[in-house]
KEBA-849603 format. One record per atom (N, C-alpha, C): residue in one letter; x, y, z. Coordinates in pm, whole numbers, plus 50000, padded with zeros to 5 digits. Each point is the difference from the previous one (the first is absolute). Layout:
<recs>
aXYZ ...
</recs>
This chain:
<recs>
m297738310406195 m500244999749930 m499194992949871 l499124993950011 l499004992449906 l498905017949942 r499855004550066 r498945011550000 r501035008749911 v501595002650037 v500505007149827 v500214990949885 s500024990750015 s500554995149899 s498414997349868 v498964999950062 v498734994949975 v499635013349983 t499875010650028 t500145012549956 t500565007249920 a501694998650003 a500775003449872 a499804993849883 a499194984350021 a499734997649874 a498605003049924 m498905000850089 m499065004849962 m499895016149910 l501255004050100 l500255017049894 l500424997449854 l501284991050024 l500514998749844 l498784998249917 t499524986950078 t498784995349847 t498525011249966 l499935013350086 l499665008949978 l500515007449865 r501265004350008 r500745007649915 r499724993149905 a500824986849983 a500024992049872 a498714996249887 f498845002750102 f498744999449966 f499245008449923 t500835015350050 t499375011949972 t500715004849817 a501834991050041 a500805003049914 a499584991249877 y498614989549983 y499684991449927 y499425010849863 s500004989949873 s499835007149883 s498715001349950 q499055014250013 q499165001349970 q499084988449851 d501215003249896 d499984993249862 d500124990149995 h500404992250111 h499854983850003 h498684991850044 a499385010750128 a499215000350038 a499104996849896 l499685013449942 l498734997449907 l500004992649867 e501414993950004 e500474988049883 e498974985750042 s500334997050171 s499394988450067 s498785000350016 e499225014250037 e499065001650020 e499244989250013 k499114998050116 k498844987950001 k499065003450120 l498335005449896 l499195002450091 l498754997449968 g500254985249992 g498784991449933 g499135005649901 t498534989749941 t499505003749900 t498925006750008 v499225009949938 v499325013550007 v500045003449883 h498745000549922 h499255008049903 h498375012050020 f500715005149970 f498225012149991 f499875003849898 r499294999349994 r499575003849813 r499825015850037 t500265005949892 t499255017350023 t500055001049818 s499715009650016 s499155010649837 s501385003049945 c500855006750096 c501475007549992 c500464994349849 s500915005049932 s501244996049928 s499884985950018 p500394993549901 p500524983950007 p501895000050042 l500225008349955 l501645003850017 l500354999750142 t498685009150097 t499974996750213 t500284987850053 t499524986949908 t499444988350075 t500964997450073 q501104997349976 q500764990650057 q500565017650131 q499985006749983 q500795010650093 q498454995450073 f498565003949963 f499114999550087 f499694985950072 d500154989949972 d500004994350055 d501274996850113 r501024999749959 r501335003650130 r499265009050127 a499685011249980 a499725009350097 a499004992450093 v498664996549971 v499734996350036 v500224987350082 a500854992749918 a500274989550125 a500695006650117 l501225009249933 l499755009050158 l499795002850059 l498815006149957 l498855004250121 l499564987050078 h499924990249954 h498904987450059 h501415000850157 s501025000249915 s501244997050152 s500525012050083 f499175003449943 f500055018950102 f501355008749971 e501054995749900 e500885004149968 e499245015149919 f500055009750058 f498745011449959 f501295012149941 g501274996050034 g500705013949960 g500294995249864 a500414988249984 a500174993249860 a499095003449867 s498424993950115 s498815001349874 s499915011650014 i499795013050010 i499535012449982 i501434999349880 q501234998749962 q501045000849952 q499294989949875 a499654988250005 a499654995449935 a498455002849876 f499135006150090 f499095003049904 f500045018049983 n501115005550070 n500495012749929 n500604997549884 g500654987949946 g500834992249888 g498984999549913 a498794994550028 a498784996249895 a499525012049924 l499965008950136 l499475016049901 l501335004949917 a500674997050030 a501585006849887 a499384995549878 i499504986750011 i499144997849901 i499354998549931 d498725002850048 d498765005349971 d499645006150120 s500155016149962 s499565012850114 s498295002650028 t499344987949909 t498735001349966 t499424989150140 c500774992850016 c499694986250137 c499425002850071 a498764996150048 a499245005550105 a500764994250129 m499814985749966 m500044989750062 m501625004450091 a500985003649914 a501204997150097 a499735016150075 y499745006349998 y499345012650128 y499134991450078 w499724990149982 w498614989850091 w501234998050144 g500834991049850 g500934992850155 g500965010750052 i500745009249900 i500405007550103 i499385006650169 a498605002249978 a499245001050098 a499814995050089 l499964984049977 l499274990250086 l501764997550050 s501025000549939 s502095001550030 s499615008250135 r500015013649968 r499835009750112 r499014999950130 w499074989649993 w499145002450108 w501144989350128 t501014991149919 t500914992050052 t498974986250038 n500974994650170 n499004989150002 n499014998550038 p498674997749975 p498715003150037 p500084988450155 m501034989150072 m499485005950130 m499865002550121 a501195012949957 a500605010650093 a498495005950048 a500025004750124 a498775003650081 a500585013950015 g500715004249992 g500495018250033 g499485007149879 n499345009750019 n500305012449885 n500845001449977 r499864997849798 r501105003249952 r500005017649997 p501795004049941 p500215012250053 p499585006249838 v500005013250087 v499045008649918 v500364998749835 a501665002950021 a500455004849864 a499894989249909 l500034987850019 l499314985349971 l499395002849942 m498645001150073 m498615002849954 m499895004849878 r500335014850027 r499905008649878 r501234995849901 q500664989049980 q500634993149870 q498984989449937 g499914994350086 g498554989850006 g498785006449879 k499275011850064 k499445004549920 k499895004349915 q501495008349913 q500335006549911 q499914982649917 a500364992149996 a500284989549934 a498844993849957 a498725002250139 a498694993549949 a499085011049954 d500875012349992 d498815008749932 d500925000149830 a501344998249970 a500334996649873 a498954986149995 a499554993750008 a499474987149974 a498715003249963 v499165008750088 v498435001949972 v500475008249875 r500425009149964 r500285009149868 r500054993649925 l501034985149972 l500314995049894 l498984988149938 a499164997350146 a498814988349982 a499175001249847 a499925012649927 a498864992849907 a500694995649908 g501204999649993 g500254991949868 g500794986050069 a499314991950062 a500354990350113 a498444987149966 s500334989550041 s498864999149999 s498604993550161 e499384999649977 e499174998550097 e500434993250109 r500474985050000 r500904995550112 r501095005750075 e500875009449923 e500725004050006 e499685014050098 r499065004849951 r499345016850091 r499154996650133 g499804983149943 g499274992350185 g502035004850120 y500674993749944 y501384999250073 y500235014850046 i499725012049897 i499985008950031 i499565008650147 r498454994349899 r499305009050107 r500484996850172 a500114981650015 a500704997150132 a500785011650065 v501364998649937 v501225005050080 v499945013849987 s498925008649902 s499335012650087 s499315001750101 q499274986350070 q499785002350167 q501054996650072 l501035000749979 l501234998650142 l500185008649969 y500045013449914 y500635014349992 y498605006950024 d499064997450008 d498835009649998 d499575008850102 d500405011550019 d499345014650095 d501164992150072 f500964993650035 f500944995950078 f500375014950083 e499465010050012 e500885005250093 e498675004350109 h498724996849987 h498864997150087 h499514991150022 k500314988749907 k499214987550016 k500994987650057 d499704996850098 d500844990650092 d500284987349900 q501324991750053 q500314989449901 q499724988150024 r498705001550089 r499674981849979 r498925002949904 t499355011649991 t498845001349995 t500165002149824 r501645002449980 r499685000649799 r501244987750028 v500434988550052 v500284986749985 v499104990849987 v498924999050077 v498514994549962 v499114998749885 a500465021349946 a499384997849898 a500514998349870 y501884999250025 y500314990349872 y500114988250009 e499744991450073 e499304988450053 e498794998749920 r498925007450013 r499064994649941 r500085004949841 a500765011649973 a500285002749859 a500274990149886 m501044992850076 m500354983249979 m499284989549990 n499215003350064 n498994987050043 n499055003149835 e499425013050004 e499255003149888 e501084993249859 l500815001049971 l500444998849908 l500664989049946 v499954988150125 v499864986149978 v498724994449990 i498525009150030 i498944993849942 i499905005249870 q500855007549962 q499695006149870 q500394988749892 q501714998350006 q500794997649939 q500624989750107 p498734986649982 p499934983450073 p501594995449917 a500435002849908 a501414987549937 a501385007050027 d499845016050039 d500925004950005 d500344994850143 t501044991050031 t501054992150115 t500825010550055 e500915013549946 e500265007650050 e499475008050114 a498865004849941 a499135008250064 a499374988450132 k499804989449963 k499544987150168 k501375004950099 i501075001749941 i501274997450099 i500145014450100 f499585011249887 f499765014550081 f499684996350101 y498474996649947 y498955000850066 y500334998250110 a500394983750055 a500184988550104 a500785005150090 i501395007249974 i500815009650098 i499555014249993 s499175008949963 s498995008150031 s498964995450115 l499814991349997 l498694990650097 l501184999550136 t501084993350023 t500474997350075 t500905013950090 a500275009849933 a500555009350001 a498515013650100 a499034998149955 a498835004250072 a499634992650077 a500574990350059 a499524992450124 a499895000250106 p499215009350094 p500245001150118 p500254993450133 p501505006550036 p500764989750114 p499464996650075 t498875006050029 t498894993750142 t498914987349902 d500474996349873 d498794986949988 d501054993550021 k499334987250121 k500814988549971 k499394992549932 t498635002249955 t499794988649901 t500434999849895 y501205011249960 y500484992649877 y499445003449873 a499035002749987 a498815002349864 a500915006149870 n500335013050018 n500625006649883 n501124986150015 q501204999850022 q501144987149979 q499644992849948 l498724989950044 l499654984949968 l498985002749822 k499275011050032 k499335005049837 k501694999749904 a500955006850032 a501095006349938 a500294983249958 a500644992150081 a500574987049994 a499534990149860 s498375003150019 s499234989649905 s500195006749883 i500185015549992 i500305001649891 i501434994749880 l501105002850107 l501194999549959 l500004981349989 e500184994650101 e499854985349970 e500364994249916 p498774996949933 p499794992849880 p500275009349870 l500535010450032 l500665010149848 l501654993750061 w500414998250128 w501434995149939 w500244987149978 e499284988450052 e499734991249875 e500085001949897 k499595005449890 k499925003749899 k500915009849951 q500975010450052 q500895005750004 q501074998350123 p500604989349993 p500945000250123 p501645003750004 n500025006649863 n500895012050006 n499765013450020 h498675004050077 h499905009449949 h500415006850172 p501015013849970 p500105003450130 p499225011450111 g498565001149901 g499175005850078 g499274992550110 l500084984149947 l498804992050092 l500784994050069 a500824995750018 a500754994150098 a500565015050100 h500495006249978 h500085014650077 h498464999350101 y498945004149906 y499035004250078 y498954988350043 i500574987450027 i499334989050062 i501025007150151 i501274999149988 i500805003350124 i499155010550035 h500025011049990 h499555010450106 h498274994950032 t499454997549914 t498594992450021 t499674993350149 y500974990750006 y500524989750111 y500625009550110 d500365006949984 d501025005650089 d499485006050159 s499524987150064 s499065004350127 s500504981950075 p500205003350145 p499864983650075 p499084991649890 s498905002049991 s499044986150049 s500044996449831 l500885008649915 l499974995449834 l501575001149956 a500525001450074 a501625000549937 a500184984149957 g499474988550022 g500004989849974 g499724996549850 r499305006749958 r499244997749855 r501115006149911 a501505006149979 a499995011649955 a501644993250001 r500634984550023 r500874999650002 r500224995149907 a499104989249905 a500665001149862 a500645011349899 a498865008050046 a500425015849906 a501535003950089 a500085001350091 a501405000750086 a501084997449971 q499324985149949 q501544993049974 q500505001749821 r498815001649910 r500005005049838 r500185015949969 y499745015250109 y499965009349927 y501875002749947 a500415000250148 a501774999949943 a500754995149865 s499034988149946 s500794996249891 s498765003749885 i499065000950002 i499545010649869 i500595010749985 a500555012650093 a500395010249991 a501215003950085 p500814998349985 p501774995250045 p500395013249991 s499635008449901 s500615013449957 s499305010550129 a499034993450029 a498805010950113 a500955003250122 a500395007950030 a500264995050178 a498784997450045 h498975005250013 h498455002650067 h500094978849965 a500235006549904 a499284982049943 a500834985350131 l501495004650012 l500644995050077 l499475001450132 h500105008350101 h499385006150122 h498524992450015 m499245000049931 m498565000849994 m499554986150090 p501064993849931 p499264981450103 p500325005050122 s501295006750034 s500064999850156 s498785006350128 h499045002449907 h498325005450063 h499744985650054 t500114990249902 t499024986750032 t501354993350078 f500894999250001 f501094993450103 f499575002750128 t500585016449979 t499475008050141 t498584992750105 r498804999749915 r499484994650059 r499204986850054 v500794993649916 v500064986050054 v501744999650083 g500515007650071 g501454998950097 g501054993349885 m499535000249876 m502104991649893 m500585012950028 w500884996650080 w500995012950046 w501485002849836 q500144988050026 q500904996649912 q500265005449875 e498204986149964 e499875011949816 e499925013550017 s499695008650096 s499735014850009 s501385004750002 v500894994550065 v501125007249994 v500734997649828 d500054990549968 d500305000449821 d498865003849967 a499274999249972 a498795008849923 a500395017850022 n500325000650060 n500535020750066 n501375003549913 h500514992050049 h501494998849947 h500145000449855 r499304990549918 r500065002249895 r498915011749920 s498975003650048 s499625012849970 s500855012650069 m500584999950079 m501205013250073 m500995001549830 q500534988750023 q500885000349845 q499845007649876 v498564992949951 v499175004749869 v499575018950024 a499245000450103 a499945013050032 a501195006950040 l501144999150052 l501085007849997 l501195003249881 n499624987349891 n500444995649868 n498885016949923 t498935001550006 t499005007149937 t499525013750059 g500535003150149 g500235012550056 g498904999550062 s499194989649993 s498635003550119 s500244995750122 i500645013250073 i500294993750176 i499065001150062 a498435007749966 a499564992950088 a499254989250046 e499824994149866 e500104986149967 e500844993750075 a501625000850000 a500964990350103 a499335005850097 l500155011950104 l499824996250095 l498884998550076 h498204994249901 h499174994850002 h500314985250025 a501234991549957 a500424988049978 a500304998550167 a500735005849969 a501055005950161 a499624995450103 d498655007449980 d499645003650137 d498584982150027 y499844992149900 y499474991050011 y501234983550037 a501175006249922 a500954992150067 a500815004750130 m499805013050025 m500454998850159 m498574993950072 y499195001549975 y498914989250069 y500384989750026 a500114996049865 a500314980450046 a501314998950042 y501025001449959 y500805001550086 y500264998850156 l499365009950028 l499194997050187 l499344991650054 q499484996549926 q498824988550006 q501124987949982 m501255000149968 m500374985750001 m501005003150103 g500235011650032 g500775004350135 g501625001549925 k499945001649857 k501515003649978 k500135012550002 e500855006650069 e500165013950066 e500965003849883 a501284995249981 a500965001549927 a500015005149878 e499004988749948 e499045005549851 e499765013650015 a498975000550101 a498645012250056 a500785010849962 a501395001850103 a501005008050016 a500505005849896 a500524994749904 a500084999349853 a499685005649946 l498454997749985 l499125006649890 l499795012650077 l500095006150137 l500095011250026 l500665007650001 d501334997149968 d500815008150011 d500115001549845 t499404998049890 t499635001949843 t499165014150038 l499335000650075 l498805016449959 l501005010349985 p501015003550075 p500205014349964 p500675001349828 a500434987549971 a500525002649837 a498725002049907 l498824988850054 l499055005049917 l498765010550019 a500495000750155 a499005017550013 a500715019549903 a501454989750025 a500385009949872 a499994996849891 r499184996349934 r499744997249855 r498244998249982 f499595003350124 f498354997949970 f499935015749988 d498384997449915 d499425017549943 d498314992649996 q499755005250108 q498624995850054 q498945004849906 n500515006249864 n499135004749938 n499824998749883 a501174988849987 a500174991849868 a498724993249947 i500214997049910 i498644984649925 i501024987549970 t500464992750066 t500464992249926 t499234988149996 g500664986950116 g499504989750002 g498185003950069 a499744982850072 a498445000950024 a499915004950141 a501055004450081 a500265003450143 a499645018949935 p499215004450025 p500385014250062 p500895008150077 g499905013849978 g500875005850172 g499884996950115 a498285000050042 a499704992750082 a500414988750082 a500244994649897 a500224984650020 a501845001150076 g500575004649907 g501995002850102 g499345005450089 v499645014250013 v500005006450134 v499534991650065 f498824987849998 f499684991350101 f501394992850017 a499974995849913 a501414986650072 a501315009550083 l500645009149869 l500915003450137 l499615009250149 a498424998050043 a499695000550150 a500104988249999 a498924992549974 a500194985450037 a500734985650042 i500755007249974 i501354988749949 i500845005150127 p500415008750085 p500805001950133 p498954998850076 a498565000949972 a499454995450130 a499714987250019 r499494993349904 r500334988450002 r500834991250087 w501235003249971 w501544994950063 w500015003250106 v499515008950065 v499785007350148 v499264989850063 l498914998249967 l499054993750046 l499374986649992 e500574994149897 e500174983749982 e501324993350078 r500825007950107 r500825001450026 r499905000350136 g498905008350078 g499385005650046 g501365009950100 a500525008149872 a501455001850055 a499225017450072 w499125003850085 w499805014950037 w500495012849976 t501014995550112 t501275011949963 t500055006749861 e500434988349944 e500035005749843 e498425005849920 a499184995150035 a498705004149971 a499585013250033 v500375002750133 v500485015450001 v500125011349941 a501554993549980 a500965008149940 a499524999449848 l499664994749928 l498935000249884 l499875014049961 a499905009249890 a499975011949954 a499274996749902 p498265011150009 p499135001349933 p500525007049837 q499714999749879 q500185007549896 q499095005950020 a499205011249944 a499015006749914 a499824998949871 s498754993549937 s499724998349892 s498675004949943 n499584999949868 n498555005450009 n499064989550011 y500954989850061 y499064982850056 y499884996850138 p499365011850053 p499604999850182 p500074986650077 y499694987749892 y499684988550084 y501704994649988 t500745003149930 t501294993250049 t500685005450056 e499595011150057 e501215008250093 e498974989450118 a498695002150023 a499734995350109 a500354983150083 m500764989149884 m500374987950048 m501495005850057 t500975008949964 t501465000650121 t498775003150134 y499185012849974 y499495000450145 y498944991450073 f499954986649907 f499474990850059 f501034991350100 a501184997649919 a501384995650038 a500615006750140 r499445014149986 r500605003050124 r499765001550116 s498015001449962 s499005001050131 s500674983550057 l499984988649927 l500074989750056 l501434995950078 g501025006749964 g501454999950013 g499835007750136 a499935013249993 a499275006250135 a499774997050125 s498814992249973 s499124993250128 s500754988050046 h500934987849904 h500594994550025 h500925001550088 t500845013149987 t501275000850085 t499175012350144 n498804999149989 n499525013350128 n500325012149963 d499655004849895 d499805012849925 d499195004749990 v499535001350094 v497995010749985 v499975008649922 a500975006750061 a500275019249916 a500024997349840 g500774992149917 g500294990249925 g499334996749905 a498694988950085 a499234998849943 a498625004849976 r500205008150127 r498285009249963 r500105010449871 i501755004249973 i500205014349898 i499764986749825 a500494989450070 a499474989649832 a498724996149990 i499114994450108 i498884998949949 i498965017849995 d500555008850025 d499715011649945 d499925005149861 s501284996149938 s500154998949903 s499464997649883 l499264984350064 l499244988549949 l498655009649985 a499645002250131 a498525007749953 a500085014349886 s501035002450005 s499965012349926 s499965000849825 i500844986250006 i500144993149876 i498734998749940 r499384987150116 r498354993449901 r499135010350029 q500625013550056 q498985015349923 q499975005449876 r501505001250012 r500455002749797 r499414992449937 l499914989449981 l499294983949946 l499065006849935 i499355000450156 i498325003849980 i499965012349931 g500515010650017 g500085010649935 g499754997649818 k501304992450000 k500524993549826 k498804991849928 g499214995550095 g498744991349919 g500854987949959 e500604995250116 e500734982350001 e499604995550092 p498924990350012 p499644996350118 p500374986950011 y500664992249904 y500324984650001 y501395003850124 w501065014849967 w501124997150081 w499475008050142 a499455005749973 a499265008150143 a499734988450090 e499174992549998 e499804985950044 e501514993050041 q500374997149887 q501054994050043 q500925006250147 v500205013049950 v500905011350125 v499214997950128 a498504997250005 a499405001250106 a500134987350059 i500364987049942 i499784992850073 i502165001850053 q500755002149899 q501284999550115 q499805009950099 q499565007749987 q499445011050105 q499594993350158 l499194991249929 l498614988250104 l501654998150077 a500574984749914 a500954995050097 a501345007950053 g500265009849952 g500805012350082 g499895000250092 q498615007950003 q499294995450175 q500294992550084 a499444986849953 a499754992350079 a501164996750043 w501105007049977 w501364988450068 w500705012350045 l499385012349999 l500335013750114 l499024995650088 d498984997949968 d499354995550128 d500054991650104 l500854984549954 l500604988350078 l501305005650066 a500485011449957 a501445006250013 a499705005750143 e498315007449965 e499895007550126 e499144994950087 h500194984350001 h498934993250078 h498854998750011 r499255001449864 r498435002949988 r499674985549940 e500264986450024 e499854989249945 e498595006949972 t498494998150043 t498995001649934 t500135003949901 d500405014249963 d500045005949885 d500594999149891 a501694992250047 a500464995049915 a499364990749870 l499244989350111 l499724988349916 l498825004049950 t498985010550003 t499195005049910 t500145008849898 h500735004650016 h501045007449825 h500594990749942 m500544990150095 m500834988249830 m499164996749985 r499084993750062 r498334993649933 r499515008349896 e499875011250032 e499225003649916 e500755005549877 a501575003350030 a501214997849894 a499554986249815 a500174989950150 a500004986649903 a498595000749961 t499265001650055 t498154996649918 t500135014149856 r500495007050022 r499895010049894 r500994994949940 e501074997250020 e501024992749898 e499614985549879 d499214993850104 d499584991249943 d498305003649923 a499495006649904 a499085005350002 a500765006549919 t501155002549929 t500145007949811 t500754987149969 e500675007349834 e501364990450029 e501045006349942 k501194996949965 k501205002949991 k500295008449886 n500115011649956 n500375009149877 n501164994049971 a500124994849819 a500824990649966 a501725008650002 v499905012950030 v501375007750034 v500954990250093 t499124995050112 t500894991050084 t499784986250005 p501554993950046 p499334986049997 p499074996750147 g499975008450097 g499154995150127 g500435010650065 p498844999850117 p500785020850141 p500914987550053 l500345016650016 l501564997350090 l500084992550144 a498505005050025 a500114984050120 a498455000250046 p500004985049898 p498415003349981 p499215001350164 a499015003250063 a499445004250066 a499304992250117 r499704988449929 r499624990850120 r500984991250040 e501204996049920 e501095000550023 e500355004350159 l500355012649981 l500465011750104 l499224991550119 l498085003449956 l499464989650159 l500734988750043 g500224995749894 g500344986550099 g501625006150027 d500495011349989 d501484998950082 d499365007750136 m499095009749984 m499605002650108 m499114992550122 l499404985949933 l499924992650139 l500894994250034 v501015000849919 v501354991250081 v500645001550067 e499985019649996 e500265010450118 e499334993550087 l498455000249949 l499545000850190 l499414982450029 h501004993749955 h499584984850083 h499164990449936 r499775003249900 r498934993749938 r500074994849912 p501014990349969 p500544990249891 p499104990249940 a498634993050031 a499124995249953 a498995009949896 e499725007550022 e499265017549944 e500844999049893 a501585004450071 a500875006949848 a500604991449864 i499544986150047 i500434993249894 i498714996249901 v498485003550105 v499005001749895 v499955009049913 e500905013849995 e500125007349890 e501335003649952 y501024998350017 y500504991449883 y499604985249900 r499584990350051 r499294990749916 r498955008649881 a499035010050066 a499335012849965 a500985005249861 t501045008350049 t500665003749912 t500764992549865 l500434986350016 l500814991649944 l498514998649854 q498304997250060 q499414993649871 q499855013849957 r500905013050001 r499285009249924 r501635007649904 e500804990650082 e501615005049980 e500674985450015 p499394989549888 p501514991750043 p501064997750009 n500774992950115 n501404998150004 n500975012150051 r498815007750028 r501075009350101 r500354997850113 r501485005349984 r501054995950107 r499315001850180 h500075014449974 h499645000750171 h498184992150040 s499404998649931 s498774989850018 s500144988449990 l501234993249999 l500644987949945 l500624997850189 r500835009549994 r500364996550127 r498975003150138 g499245010150015 g498915001350061 g499324986650008 v500014993349928 v498994984450008 v500494993350072 s501375001249916 s500674990350086 s500985005350129 g499755008150023 g500805004550177 g501195006049961 k500245000949910 k501485005750003 k500255013549985 r498885006049968 r500315017550001 r500835004650049 
</recs>
């Protein structure tokens, strides 16, 4: 009965927020304080500042509309096209390649900015040169090369315009976005923080500063440094769904589960009100993770039950909030997989149905869950099929030029193979494969699209050692997991022997 009542309440809430007045939202809009100087008509100033504030909170659909509003006032405003181009790039922290259609739209805006650049200032031309790097020969030049080129161009702009604080802010997030996921010195992130934190002291109501500090410290060893920004950002820009969600990145990293749930429910409410369904799904994934860590299965089940209604409204090609379409597709696959794996519901895991998409790594999550479910229920043939599917997806990702996601799927494939080895009584092979998966997962950072792995490889290694009656060794692995994923319920129970 609890599950039914909670589900009904959540669905009613969804409908209520959908019906909320857009006009009222604009009247009471709070996005923080931003001023971005331009050479465009002075009549565009208010509209342009609002557009940049939206951009800093990754409210991309709204920022595109606002920059177009500036163009309606001054059609020669080159920087409005710069803003549209940067908005169409969407979330700079997203690891996957952008869809070709989106890239073409972004390049059109960047090219329009270049055509109008003769009437812009030298400072503005620096911004335009930088954003053009993101789209430069995108049909042939890989994404990382272009991201690094953008970061270097922003650095050049900061050197040339040392008094431009906005240039410094955009440069800082470009540093974080360009950071290699295997760099455990966090050189880029620490450099970005050294830029952002002094500026935030001077501009405490600036949305980009609080936002980017959270992203910059979004790793296990640094997350504690983002607490102040996490606690402040939501009050700076409460009209932005992403500003309400983003603190949960820090809360997740430090294991503050109730705070994460609260933040993500507020974010979902605003996201549904503004039609940002991908953002609502992204927040739901973080909320699901937090509920499961608290052992609140009724609330997690209720959240799971809202997915069909959200999926029916979801357009993965729409640019709305911070979460790109890929994040919505990710959440639709991740949430059911988390539900079964965190509970050890192996029969349910086998029954999960993969959904084909333009993002193969989302399909991989379902096959990963199926592989573990099959091995745990002695369905050896089913486990092999799922593992073979993971191998195929990994090859597809390599062919698509997606090295980060190819490696994540390789880790899932290794873990799946390890548990199949164990099911077939090849204990030495099982541990070898599971240890390799854990080592490789330790060497990379999670992407911002996810609150955490479906099942951390080192935690799975602990589970395997328990199965092999080696509890002391298992506890070592559970403790190591907690260093990277603080306050995870399963590892805490493993350490206490209550697994």
